[in-house]
Structure formats: structure tokens, C-alpha cells
N, C-alpha and C positions, 0 to 999 in steps of 0.2 A: 604430408599434412594438406588438407584441403584450406586453401586461402581464398575467404570471400573476396570477390571484386568490390572496389572501393564506389563510392556514391558521391553522386554529384549534388551539392549542397549549398543553396544560397542563402546566406545570412542576410536578414533586412532588418538594420538597428540604428536608429540614429545617434544612441549613446555609446561613445568609441570605447568606453570600457569592457561594457558587456558584450560589444560586438568582437572585439579583440580576443576575448578570453573565450567567447564561443569557436572563433576560426582557430585559435591555437589548440583547443580540445579536441576540435574534429580534424585538423591536420596532423596531428599526433597519433590518430589512429587510421591514417593514411588515406582519408577522403579527400575528394578535389571540392575545394570552397572557393566561393566568389560571395562577394558583399556589396551591398547597397545601402546607403543610409536616405534613403526614401522612397514611397510607394511608385512614384512614376520610374524613376530608375529601375526597380525592381521589373516592373510591367516591360520596360523595353527590353531587359536582360531576357525575361521569359518569352517573349514574342519573336524577338530578333536571334536568339541562339537555343532553340527548343532542345537541343542536344545536351546544353550546359545545365540545366535543372531536372534533379529526380525528386529532391525534398527542400521545402522552402520554408527556414525558421523565420517567422514572422512576426514582429513585435506589435502590439496592439495600441501601443501608446506614441506612434509616429503623427508628425504633425501634418496639416493639410487635409486630404480627402481619405486618410485613414484606411486602416488595414482590412476591417469589413468589406470597403469596397473592392479592394483587389481580391479578397476571397472570392467574392461574388463574381467578380469577372473572371478569374481563374477557372471557376466550376463551369463557366461557359465554354471558355475557350481552349484552356490546358486542364482539364480535369485529372488527367493523368498525373500532375505533380502532387504529391502529399504533402499537406500544410501542417507546419506544427506551430503552433502560436506561443508568444511568449508575453506575460503579463505580470505587473506587480503582485496581483494577489489572484490571478485566476478564478476570479468573481463571475460578475452576471455577463460582461461582454465576453469573456472566454468562453462561458455557457452557449451564447448566442453565436460566436463564430465555429464552434463544433457542431451545433444545429446547423449553420450554414455550410458545412463540409470540411471544416478542419477536423485533424484526427485528434489531436491531444492538446494539452496548456502545459508550459515550463514557467515555474515561476521565477522571475529576474533575482532571487535573492538564492539561486541553487547553487548546493554543493556540488562538487565533483561527480560523487556517487550518484545524486541524485538526477544530475544532466543525465548521465550515461543510462540509468535505467528506464528514462523515458525516452531518450533517442534510439536506446538498442531497440525498444518496443516498436517505434516508429520505422527503423530501417527494417527490420524484419519484417513488419506489415508491408513495405513499399516493397519488397522483393517477392513477397508471396502474393501481392496483389498484380505485380507485373507479370508472375507465373502464370496465375489466375487468369490475366486479361489475355494469355495466349491462348490457353486454355478454352476460354469464353469463345474467343475469335473463331478457334477452330472449330468448336463446337456448332456455333452458329453458321459457320460455311458448311459444316458436314450436314446440317440439318436438310441443305437444299440438294447435295449430291452425295446420299449416302451410297447410292450404288457403287459410283465410281471410285471415291476417296475412301469408303469404309474400313477396309483393311488397314492403309495405311495410317488413319486415323485411330484406330485401336492399338497399333503398333506403338504409336506416339504415348498413348495414355497407359499401356502397358510398360512402358520403358520406365515410369516414374516408381521410385521405392515406397513413394507416400500411396496411402489409399486414396483412391478418387471415386465419388459416387455422383451421378446425375440424376436429378428426379424432373417430372413435369410439374406443373403448377399446383396439382392435386397432390403434390408430395410422393407420388408413385415412382418408383425406382424404373428408369429408361435405359442406363449404360453405368457401368461401374468398371474398373479394370481389375488385373490380375491380382494386384497387389488387396485391393479391398475383398476380393473374393476368399484368398486367403484369411483377413484378418476377422472377418464378420461370416464366414463358413458360407459365402454367397454361391447361388447357381443360377443358370438363366432360368432355368424352371421353376426355381422357389422363389426369386428374386424381381424378375423383370414385371412389371405391372402392378407390383404390390405396393402397398404404403411404406415409405422408409421406417415409419415406426415400428410395424410388424417385424420386419427384415433386420433390423438392428436392435438391439435391446438397452436402451436409454431414455430415461425420463426426460432430459434435456434435449435430446436432438430434434424431436419434433420440432419444439417452440423455437430453437435455431433456424431451422429452414423458414419455417412460415414467417418468423421477424424478418428474415433477410429478404424475402420476396414481397412482405408488405410493405417495408420500408424502402424498397427501390434503391437499394444501395448495399454497399457490402456489409458484411456482421462486424469487421473488424472496426469500421467506424462507428457503426450503430453500437455497439458494446464497449465503446471507450472507456478505460477504468476498469473493465471486467476482465476475467480472464476465461475465453470460452473453451471451457474444458469438459469432457464427458468420460463418464465410467462405464466401460462396459467388460462385462466379464470381470477379469484379473488384469485388463488393460485402462491405462489412463491414456487419454487422448487430446491433443488441441486440435480444434476444427477452425478453418478457415472457410466461409461461404460466400458465393457472389451468386446475384440472379441472373439467369439467361435470358435474353431479350430477341425479340424477332426484328425485322429488318423496320417494322413500324415503331419499336421503341417499347411494345409492350412484353412485359413477364411471362415468358412460358415456361420457366421452371427453374431450377437453380443448381449450383455444382458445388461440390463440398471435397474439400481437401482434408484428410486425418492424418496428423503426425503422432507417432507414438512416442510419448516422452515418460513410458512407465518407469523405465530404468532411472531416470531423473528422479522420477516423483519418488521410488523407492529408497534413491540414495540420501534424499533431503529427508524421508520417514527415519532413515537410519541414523543420521546425525543428530536428529532430534532424540531418537531412543538412546542413542549414547550420550549426549549431553545430559539428559534426564538421569541416566543412570548413575554418571559419575558424580552430578549433583547428590543422590541420594547416598551414595558412599561416601562423599567428604562430609556430609552434614554432621554425622554421629562422631567421628574423629575430632572434628573441628570444635564442636559443643564439649568434648570432653577437655581437649587443649585449652579452651578459655575458663573452665571452672578451675584448672589446676595452675593457669597462670595467675588467677583471681586469687586464690588461695596463697601463692607466694608473694604477691604485690600486698593483700591484706597483713602480712607478717605473720600467718599462721604456721610457717615452715621455717621461721627466725626472723633474727633482724637481719635488714638490708643496707645497704650504704645509698646514699643519694643517687648514685650513678647508675647502682643496680636498679633500684625502683623506677627510674627514668626511662633506662633501655624495656625492663617488664613493661613498664605502663604504655610505652610504644608499640610491643609485640601484642599485648591485649587490644589494643586500638584495630590494630590490624587484622587480628583474629575475627573480631566484631564485624569488621568489615567484609572478611570472607564469608561469614556466616549470613550475612545480609543478603551477599551476590547470591550464594547458593540458593536460600529461600525466595529470591527473586526469581532465580530460573524455573525452580521448580513451580511457584506461581503461575509463571507465565505460560510454562508447559501444559497446565491443567486448563490455561483460558484458550490454548490452541485447541485443545481435545475436546474443547466444549464442556469441561468438567468443573467451570467456576463456581456452581452451585452444587455443592456435595450434599446438604439435607436443609431442605426449604423449611422453616419453621416460624412462628410467631415471636417477633423479636421486641424487646425493650431497649431501641436505639439509644435513649438516654442514659442506661444502665451500663451499656456497652461501652459508649463514648465516655462517661464519668471515669471507668476505670483505666480506659486507654491514656486517658490526661492526667491522671494520677502516675501512673506509670512513667509518662515523659515528661514530667516534672524535674525529675533529676536531671536531664539533659540539658532543659531549659536554664535550670539554676546554675549549672557549671559553666555555661555560656554567659552568665548574666541578664539572661532575657527574662522579660516579665510576661508570664502567661496567664489569661483569665478565660474561664469557661462560663457560657452562659447556655443553659439547657431548659427551655418553656416546660412548665408542668401540664399534666394531662395529655401528653402526645399519645396519638393512636399506635397502636403495634404494626410492626412492619413486617411483611412476609419475605424472608429471606434466609441465605445462608450467613452463620453467625461467623465464623471465619473469614468471609469474603468483606462482611462489613467492618471487622476488624482491621483488615489489610489496608482499606479504604482511610480509616482513621489514621491508623500508623503511618500509611505513607505520606498522607498530605501534612500532618502535625509534624511529622519529621522533616519533611522538606520544608517548612516554614521555619524550624528552629535551625535546620542547616543553613538556610542561605540568607538568615538576619544576623547581622553584627551585633557585639556585645552592648547592650544598653538597649537595645530594640525592645518592640513587643509583639507577641503572637495572641490574637483573640480567636477563640473559638467557640461558635454557637451551633445549637440544634433547635428548632421553631417550625412551627406550621405555616406555609406558605401556601394558602389554595388549596388544593385537593392535594397537595405534595407534603413529605417532611424536607425541610432543607436544611442542609450539613453545611457550614461555612467557616472557612478559615482564612484569616486576613493577618499580614505581618508587615513589618516595617523594614523588610530587606532591601537586595539589591534590585530586586525588580527583572523583569524579563523583556529582552529588547521586541519591539514591535513584529520585526521579521522571523522571531522565532517561536511566537505564539502558537501559530497554526502545525509546527513541528513537534511540539515538546511531548505530545502523547505518542510519538513514532518510537518503535522500540530502539533502543540502544542510542537514541538521540540526547546528546549533553549540549548545553549552550557553554560556548567557548569564549570567554573572556578571562582576563587578568583575575578579575574576583573570583572566578570559578576553577581556576587551576587547581588551587589548593583542597577542594573540597573532593571528597571522593563519593563514590556512588556508581552503579551499574549501568543508569540509563533506562531502567525497566520500570522502575515504580510508576510513574504515571501513564505508562501503558498498561501497568496491571490493573491501577485504578479505572482507567476507561473502560478496560474489558470486563471487570466486575460490575461497574455499575451498567453498561450495557446489558449484560447478562440478566440484571434484575430490572430491566425497563426503565433504566434511569439515566439521567444526563449528566454531564459536567462542562461547567462554564467557567472561564478563567478570564480576570482583567488585570492588568499591570501596566505599571509607568515605570521605566527605568530609573533607581535612585528612591522610589516611593513604594517599594512594596509589592505584594500581590495579593489578590482573593480568589479563591478557588469556592466555586460553588457547585455542590452535589443536589439534585433534586430528585427524590425518591417516592415514586408515586406509593400513596397509602393503601389503593385498591389493587396492588400487584398481587 
């Protein structure tokens, strides 16, 4: 088993709780960790112990002369250090930091999984950057002494299992290794001196080369938040690019490293297809089971004792929950496949909403919740998918009922708002903590509090709502305060 070497990481944070949490997570994965509680202390470590800092995890809310000054200083003096910033909300200051050279931003309210999603990307980027730095230096040196060291340099390139392609500033191929020759079917006669876009079939690749050279920086930094992946033939490849500069600092070309992730991509597709197949197979028998339980609970198959009625009632609710989960998985799968809109047609949203509210009144009444519905007259028709609109209405209204305690209210409205039709759901429920608002639309994300532990759900509902809304060029917005309820607003352009 190949064990990747540990990384030297400097955590710069004055909040001791966050500092210790980051340190513990990194140490548990075998990385070497140093800590600093101020910008000056961090700068001293970076300058006096250059071998001790590969990645810096830097808070943007430090007192004194601030994290941005440190980023700018390190970009001039220690540009090889990869900087990950931490912020309370990863807002405008974080975007400014990324523009200044930081790789990405981690919210300080991170979960362990979220922390490692971000850090693993940064660690992989650092390792690849270090590898590409070596290649770039070798390439720059080789440009001045090709005759003496040409064979040695090619031997180094050919030792790489990943494909490597080097172009000039006009994106014409000037060098490639044996792995690239095999992967892209390249020969010196067909490839050297010809545009990379002609030799390698990919719509995205040329834009990657141009962006890396024009940005005068690494593609991994330029594409923060994106996955630089191309498909060529039956292969899926992750791409890492860097500009190649001469001694004067002018960009004279670019070097690209291609890592084959076809098998990983295929396994992801296989897992998704398997999940979809299982969900389809479960839907029919679960629906049949629910119907049979309902027949027994309603007394149509004979008298029941109170104990039997209670047990079967619980079984009925669990079965309903399983059916909801299956439907959510199937809906989410359709969104992933870009099939949110099955059939676009002119829709009377008022009619669809009224029918949805009528069906859900029973759930509200069972909880002792007062539900009102206000639909404006003369609303224009909306061009969209009927099933998708029903899913938006059902998910948001059922969530409002689910998270509102007995005696509360749920208000639903549909009206014209400028050029949009606005669907709004307001409840007097438990509300959403501020730190969770940015994450509630992520798949399988659920708010974990004492009040939500007993509430069942898949964690897919809001992700489905967002996916369907975006497929219809619509937007969703939420406002909430803990203990005072929440308001979800979906704005749908009538001209869509």
C-alpha cells in the first residue's frame, strides 16, 4: 500500500477552539502541524523555518495588520506556500483573498467531512504543484541546454505514469511523454508543432491552456471551486496546468499533467445507477405495503385492539417515510442527469398549488397547525414541468408543517412580483440557525439539534427544490430566525 508523505501545515488562528480543532484533525491524519495566533508569529515561522511550512491555514479575522497583508507578503517572498483561508462566511474578503493568491476558503463552522473535502483538495493541489514546479524548472533549464541534457530530461518525463504535454505560447505542442503518446495516440510527426486542440479531442482543453497562460498563474488556483476535468474518447481525465516562463518571467508556454480518473468516474456512475435501480424496485412493493397496512388500520379487515392499532399506525408512518425517501432519491437522480424538466408546458401554478394545499391540509390538521393559502387572481401562465412544480410546492409546504410545533401556523402564497411569479411559504416553526442557512440546500444535509432529532427526513428535499428551481431559471431564497420560523421564497420568471 502506497503511503503518501505527510504535509507541513501551519495553522494561523487566534480562536483557540478552532485552532485546536484544526490541529487535532490534521495530526490524526499524520500531518506535521505548527500553530500561530498572530500574523507576525506566522510570518516569523514562514521566514525563519522555510522547510516547516507547505500549506498555511490562515484565518481572515485576525487582529492587527490582518491576513490579507500576510497573503500579499507571502506571494512575494514564499510563493511556494499554498494558502487556505478560513472565514466566518467566506464572503467578499475570502473572494479578495483568493484573487490575491489563496487557494480556497473554509467556513469556520465546518463539519469534519466539510473540512476534509476542502483540505484534501488543497493537499492534492500542493503535491501536484510541487511536482509541476519540478517539471517546470527542469523544462526551463532544458530550454537552454537541450543538446546536453535532452535525453536525461526525456527519461525523467517518460518515468511519469501520468500523461504530460508541453505547448508553446500559441498552444502548439512542443513536447510530450510516452504516457501522453499512448493516451492520446500522439506521434512526433503528427503532434510536434501542431495545435493541442487538433491533436487532443476536447472542447474544454484549449480554454484551459489559454486561461492558465493568460492568468499568469496555476490553473488549480484559477479554477478554485471547479473540477478541471475533460472527456476525450472513452476517457475521463483530471487536468493540472501551469504556465512555463523564461528567465525574464514572460510566459512562453504551458505544461499540462493528465491524470486518468475513468475508473473512478465509472464507479461513481455505477453506484448512482445501482441506487436508482434499487429505488425503482422498492417503490412498488412499498406502495403496496402501505395500502395493505392502511386497509388493516382502517378496520376493513376486522376489529383491532388498541395495541395493534398503535403498532400498525407506527408501521404505516415508517412505510410512508421509506416511500418519501425512495421518491427523493429518484428525484435527485433525475436532477443529476439533467432530467428535471420531463415535459415543458404552459402551467396554471395557482391550480397546482391549490390542489397541493388541499392534499396537505390533513397533515397540518393532524398536528393542530393552522394553514392558509392566498393565490392572487389573474396570474400569467408559467412554462415548466408540472411534476417539478408539484415537487417544489410539496417539499416546501411539508417541511413547514414538519418543523412547526402544534398550534403554529403555515402561510402559503402565490402572487406576481415584478416580472416574476413569487411562491412563498412562511411558518412559525423552530427556525434555522444562521450558520446552517448556507448549507441546507446541500444533499443529505440535516440540521442537528435537540428539536430536530425526532423529525424524520432524507436530507434531500431542499436540494431537490433548488435543483428543479435552477432548471427552470428560477431562484430560491430563505430567511429565518431561530425560534421564530422560516420563510422560503421561490421566484419564477414568467417569460421562461
